[in-house]
PLY file of the C-alpha trace (Angstrom):
ply
format ascii 1.0
element vertex 194
property float x
property float y
property float z
element edge 193
property int vertex1
property int vertex2
end_header
-21.02 -12.96 -12.42
-21.70 -12.13 -8.81
-20.82 -8.87 -7.13
-19.42 -8.25 -3.67
-21.89 -5.76 -2.15
-21.77 -3.51 0.92
-23.73 -0.58 2.26
-23.54 2.05 4.98
-26.58 3.81 6.35
-25.89 7.34 7.46
-28.59 6.99 10.11
-26.46 4.35 11.87
-23.46 6.66 11.92
-25.60 9.65 12.95
-27.22 7.70 15.81
-23.77 7.29 17.37
-23.13 11.02 16.87
-26.47 11.91 18.51
-25.51 9.81 21.54
-22.29 11.83 21.76
-24.21 15.11 21.51
-26.59 13.93 24.25
-23.60 13.17 26.47
-22.20 16.64 25.67
-25.48 18.23 26.70
-25.07 16.71 30.16
-21.65 18.36 30.50
-20.94 21.96 31.49
-19.61 22.74 27.99
-23.14 22.45 26.69
-24.25 25.60 28.50
-21.98 27.83 26.40
-23.03 26.04 23.21
-26.70 26.55 24.01
-26.09 30.24 24.79
-24.35 30.76 21.44
-27.23 29.07 19.59
-29.74 31.18 21.58
-27.86 34.35 20.52
-28.17 33.32 16.87
-31.88 32.57 17.31
-32.51 35.91 19.07
-30.81 37.81 16.22
-32.91 36.25 13.43
-36.64 36.48 12.85
-38.47 33.14 12.99
-39.42 32.87 9.29
-35.83 33.57 8.24
-34.55 31.09 10.82
-36.94 28.41 9.63
-35.82 28.93 6.02
-32.16 28.79 7.05
-32.72 25.61 9.06
-34.40 23.92 6.11
-31.58 25.04 3.83
-29.05 23.81 6.38
-30.71 20.40 6.69
-30.98 19.74 2.95
-27.47 20.99 2.21
-25.94 19.13 5.12
-27.47 15.78 4.13
-26.47 16.15 0.47
-22.93 17.20 1.33
-22.42 14.59 4.04
-23.61 11.75 1.80
-21.19 12.88 -0.92
-18.30 13.20 1.55
-19.18 9.89 3.18
-19.10 8.16 -0.23
-15.67 9.70 -0.90
-14.40 8.65 2.54
-15.66 5.09 2.06
-13.92 4.85 -1.31
-10.66 6.14 0.16
-10.92 3.81 3.17
-11.57 0.78 0.95
-8.63 1.58 -1.32
-6.34 2.17 1.66
-7.47 -1.10 3.23
-6.49 -3.02 0.09
-3.06 -1.38 0.19
-2.35 -2.36 3.82
0.45 -4.90 4.10
-1.46 -7.02 6.62
-3.14 -9.74 4.60
-1.89 -13.27 5.27
-0.96 -15.33 2.27
0.71 -18.72 2.36
3.36 -19.02 -0.26
4.43 -16.35 -2.68
2.93 -14.72 -5.74
4.67 -13.38 -8.82
2.88 -10.16 -9.66
2.24 -8.84 -13.15
5.08 -6.31 -12.74
7.52 -9.17 -12.02
7.91 -8.59 -8.29
7.46 -11.54 -5.94
5.46 -11.03 -2.73
4.71 -13.29 0.21
2.97 -12.93 3.58
1.94 -10.48 4.94
1.15 -8.45 1.87
-1.39 -6.13 0.31
-4.17 -7.31 -1.99
-3.39 -5.28 -5.09
-1.71 -7.04 -8.00
-2.98 -5.83 -11.36
-5.31 -3.22 -9.85
-8.36 -4.70 -11.60
-10.11 -5.63 -8.34
-9.54 -2.17 -6.86
-10.72 -0.53 -10.10
-13.95 -2.56 -10.07
-15.33 -0.56 -7.10
-18.60 1.31 -7.70
-20.07 3.54 -4.99
-23.50 5.11 -5.16
-25.68 7.18 -2.90
-29.15 6.53 -4.23
-30.99 7.44 -1.02
-30.66 10.55 1.12
-29.11 8.63 4.03
-27.55 5.62 2.34
-24.27 4.86 0.59
-23.89 1.49 -1.08
-21.39 -0.05 -3.37
-19.99 -3.17 -4.90
-16.92 -4.68 -6.51
-17.71 -5.95 -9.99
-14.60 -8.12 -10.36
-15.45 -11.81 -10.87
-13.03 -12.82 -8.10
-13.90 -10.13 -5.52
-15.83 -12.54 -3.27
-13.03 -15.11 -3.43
-10.44 -12.54 -2.36
-12.66 -11.12 0.39
-14.09 -14.34 1.87
-11.55 -16.91 0.70
-12.26 -20.31 -0.81
-10.92 -23.03 -3.04
-9.96 -22.61 -6.68
-8.58 -24.84 -9.36
-5.47 -23.04 -10.59
-5.73 -21.71 -14.13
-8.99 -23.67 -14.64
-6.92 -26.82 -14.96
-9.28 -29.64 -13.97
-6.37 -32.04 -13.37
-4.73 -29.65 -10.87
-5.40 -29.95 -7.17
-7.75 -27.33 -5.67
-5.90 -24.60 -3.80
-7.19 -22.76 -0.73
-7.12 -18.97 -0.96
-7.38 -17.31 2.49
-10.01 -14.60 2.93
-8.76 -11.04 3.12
-11.79 -9.04 4.32
-10.64 -5.55 3.36
-14.21 -4.18 3.41
-14.66 -5.13 7.06
-11.22 -3.70 7.83
-12.11 -0.42 6.10
-15.62 0.04 7.50
-15.09 -1.35 11.00
-11.36 -0.86 11.62
-10.66 -4.57 12.03
-7.75 -6.82 11.03
-5.20 -4.18 11.99
-6.72 -1.56 9.72
-7.37 1.92 11.07
-10.92 2.65 12.22
-12.94 4.82 9.83
-13.25 8.51 10.66
-16.92 8.85 9.79
-17.83 10.60 13.06
-15.18 13.29 12.65
-16.23 13.73 9.00
-19.83 14.30 10.09
-18.79 16.68 12.85
-16.52 18.73 10.57
-19.18 18.90 7.87
-21.83 19.88 10.40
-19.70 22.75 11.72
-18.78 23.96 8.22
-22.40 23.93 7.05
-23.66 25.51 10.28
-21.25 28.41 9.85
-22.10 28.72 6.16
-25.83 28.82 6.93
-25.81 31.00 10.04
-22.78 33.29 9.83
0 1
1 2
2 3
3 4
4 5
5 6
6 7
7 8
8 9
9 10
10 11
11 12
12 13
13 14
14 15
15 16
16 17
17 18
18 19
19 20
20 21
21 22
22 23
23 24
24 25
25 26
26 27
27 28
28 29
29 30
30 31
31 32
32 33
33 34
34 35
35 36
36 37
37 38
38 39
39 40
40 41
41 42
42 43
43 44
44 45
45 46
46 47
47 48
48 49
49 50
50 51
51 52
52 53
53 54
54 55
55 56
56 57
57 58
58 59
59 60
60 61
61 62
62 63
63 64
64 65
65 66
66 67
67 68
68 69
69 70
70 71
71 72
72 73
73 74
74 75
75 76
76 77
77 78
78 79
79 80
80 81
81 82
82 83
83 84
84 85
85 86
86 87
87 88
88 89
89 90
90 91
91 92
92 93
93 94
94 95
95 96
96 97
97 98
98 99
99 100
100 101
101 102
102 103
103 104
104 105
105 106
106 107
107 108
108 109
109 110
110 111
111 112
112 113
113 114
114 115
115 116
116 117
117 118
118 119
119 120
120 121
121 122
122 123
123 124
124 125
125 126
126 127
127 128
128 129
129 130
130 131
131 132
132 133
133 134
134 135
135 136
136 137
137 138
138 139
139 140
140 141
141 142
142 143
143 144
144 145
145 146
146 147
147 148
148 149
149 150
150 151
151 152
152 153
153 154
154 155
155 156
156 157
157 158
158 159
159 160
160 161
161 162
162 163
163 164
164 165
165 166
166 167
167 168
168 169
169 170
170 171
171 172
172 173
173 174
174 175
175 176
176 177
177 178
178 179
179 180
180 181
181 182
182 183
183 184
184 185
185 186
186 187
187 188
188 189
189 190
190 191
191 192
192 193
């Protein structure tokens, strides 16, 4: 059995955020932000500040990885549920309903339920779908219906829901990873320095 794997490196997402922060620093808004940070620094002795910064960094990374994993899971599930995936012909689903194109991917729910997400590195979220037909659904291909060797092979179009979820393609909404990072950063900053 082969798995359909994917991974997201937080450093890639953070690099984009850093570029945004650098652009902010060139704007006039940055002056007030720097002044507010300077006020915090002036009010705290350096050893306490260093301890708070270390606490902030470790907590922020742990929390953001957890939230990122949750956001990825939600985005992947929502992408499967989008009614945008082309399908020639119609399919009778296990609940008796008949669907045609465009449609969502979910039928029995087994493919969606086969998702595993893990964050086994401090800046890395990876995952996979353990369903035996995950790659076929995602990339498309030919199958022999019901393993009947006398039947003609049928083409199944690819429905790349992972790409749609992680990149905002195929009519799917773009992921909100940057706003998640920003919100988490602000929450943790206030928690650590208020």
